[in-house]
N, C-alpha and C positions, 0 to 999 in steps of 0.2 A: 760569714754570713749566717749561719747555724746561730751562733752566739748571740747574734744582735737580735735576730728574730724572737729567741727565747727572752732576752732581757727585755725586749720592747713588749712582748705579750705579758710579761710578770709585772712591768711598771703599768700597764694599762689597767691590769687586772686591781692592783692595788689602789691605782686612783678613783678606780670606778668604786670601790669599796669605801675607800675614806670619803669619797663625795657624798655618800649617803648616811655620813653620820655627823650630826651637827655640833658646832663648836659650842663649849658650854657658856662662852661668854655671847654667844649670838651675833656677834660681828660678821659682816659679810667680808668677801675679798677686799672690795672697795676699801670699806672703813679700816680693815686692818692695814692696807697699803698708806692709807693717808695718815693713819696714827704712827706708824713706824717713822714715816718721812717727818713729822712733827717732831717726834721724839729724838730724832738724830739731827734736828735744826735744818731741816731741808724744806725750803717753801717754795721754789722755783721749778717743782717736778710736777708734772699735771698726772693724775690717775685716769686712765681713759679706757672704755670698752672696746675689744676688736672681736671680729667675727671668726669663727672656727673652734677647734679642739685642741688644746695643748697648743695654743698659738701664743704664749704668754711671753714677753720678753721686755727688756728696758731698752730704750733708744737714746742714747747719750747724746745724739746730734740735735734733737728738738727736746730732748728731756722728759721723756713720758714714760711711765710705766704703763705699758698695754696689758691688760688681764682680758683673757677670753670671757665669752659671755657666761661660762659655766663658773667661772672663778668669781669675776666682777660681783655677780648678783647673789653668790652662794653664800651661806654661813657654815659649810662644812670644814672638817680637818683638813682636808685637801686643799681647798680654796684659802685657809690661811696660811698654810706651807707654801703654796704657790705664790702668793701674793708677798709674803716676807721676803721669798727667795728673790723675787724680783726686784724688790725695795733694797735689798742687800747690793745689787750691782748699782743701783742710784747712790746708794752710802759709798761704795767704791770710788764712784766717779767724783763724788764730794771730796772725797779725802785723797784723791789721787792715786789709787792702787797702782802701781807700777805695771802689773801685769794686764791689766784691763786697759791701760793706754797701749802696751805694746800691740793686745789683741785688736784693738781699734785701727791702730797704725796699719797691721797686716790685711785689714778687710780688702782694700782694693787689689791689693797684689794677690789674695786669694781668690778674689773671684775671677780675675783672668787665669789663673793656675788652674782652676776648676773647670774653665772653658776648655784649655787645653788638654786635660785630663778627659772630659767628656767626649771629644774628639777620637782620642787614642781607644776609650773604651768603646766606642760606636765603632770604629774599625775592626776591634778585636771581635766583636759580635756578629757584625753584619758582613765583614770584609776579611775573613780569615787569611785569604790569597795576599791581601795588602799588607799582611802584618810584616813581612819583610822590609817595608819601608821604615820600620821601627828598628831595624837590627843595626843601623848604622850607627857608629860612635856618638856622631854629632846630634842626630835624633834621640839617641838615649840620655845624652847630655841635659837637653833641651826638656824631655820627660822627667828626669831626675831632679832638675831645677823645680819645675811644677809642681811636681808631688813632693819634694823637698818643704817647698812654701806651704802645701797644705797639712803636711805633718807638722811643721812649727807651730801653724795655726792651732791644731787639736790639741798639741802638747801645751800650749801655753792658756788653752781655753780650761784644763783640768784644774789648776791652782785659782783661777777665775770662778769657776763654778762651785768648787769645794768652799771655798771662802764666803761666796755669796749665803750658802746655807747655813755656815756655821754664824754668821751674822744673824740671819732670820732666826736660828733655833736659839741663839743667846737672848735675842731681843724678846722671842715669844715666852720665853723660860721666866726673863726677868720682868716681864709687866705682869705675869701672872694670868695671860690672856688664855692658856693652854694648862689644863691640869696635868698632873702627872702622866696618866694615861692617854689624853690627848696628845702630849708630847712626845711619848714614846712612838705614835701612830705619825705624827707629822714627820719624826725622824725618820722613821722607815721609809716614808714616800719620796722623801729627797733623797735618801740614800739610793733606792732604787733608779730615780731620776739621773743622779751623778753617775750610776754605772754605764748608763748609756754614752756618756762623753768618754768614758774609759774605753768601751768597745770601739768607738768612732777612731781613738787614739791609736789603738792596737791594730785597726784595719789598716789606719793610713801609714803606720810603721812598716805593715808586712807589704803593700803594695811599693813602697819605697825600696825596701829591700831586694824585692823582686827583680826591678828594673836594675838596682846596682848590680846583681848578682849576674844580669843578662850582659852588663857591660865588661865586668871582670872576666865572664865567659869569652867574649869578643876577643880578648888580649891573649889567652890561653892557647 
């Protein structure tokens, strides 16, 4: 939890800093995204604006690159990095990147698993006396299965996110839209964002190990 908070604070500070530095090419996040899609021969993906901060994502279902308002209209280094990263996911979709396909397949399973673990955590926080219900082998198997699905999803997310950032940075550098100084800052911003996924994966693995050890302890 502490590591997650520290990484999150560091990432927000970096994005705030780089959001105030204009890209030398002057292109907005929307223009960056549209150009990257065209350069990769992708014409069936729409770039749209969505409310919120750091709500940027690619939706493979309706083929939209969703950029937060602060990215869509901004011509900053942070906006360019985020927009290119999300388009990296669109490129993955277009070339049938296997890990993206695996992650998309796991989404409905992970949603159910998160609901199960949500109930478990709720009982752990507000019903400590009831936690003995989760001490039976049958319940532990259910919890381990749910947390296992969540852990698998977070682990598969790592190559998906790292690859999207790599595609974004290679494209930004290849097009000359970022100077060497701009490029290093964009790379730093995306590296910090990637660290949040690493922390999430480590957290998921830790929770999984905790319940596996509880199951093993029951058998001793």
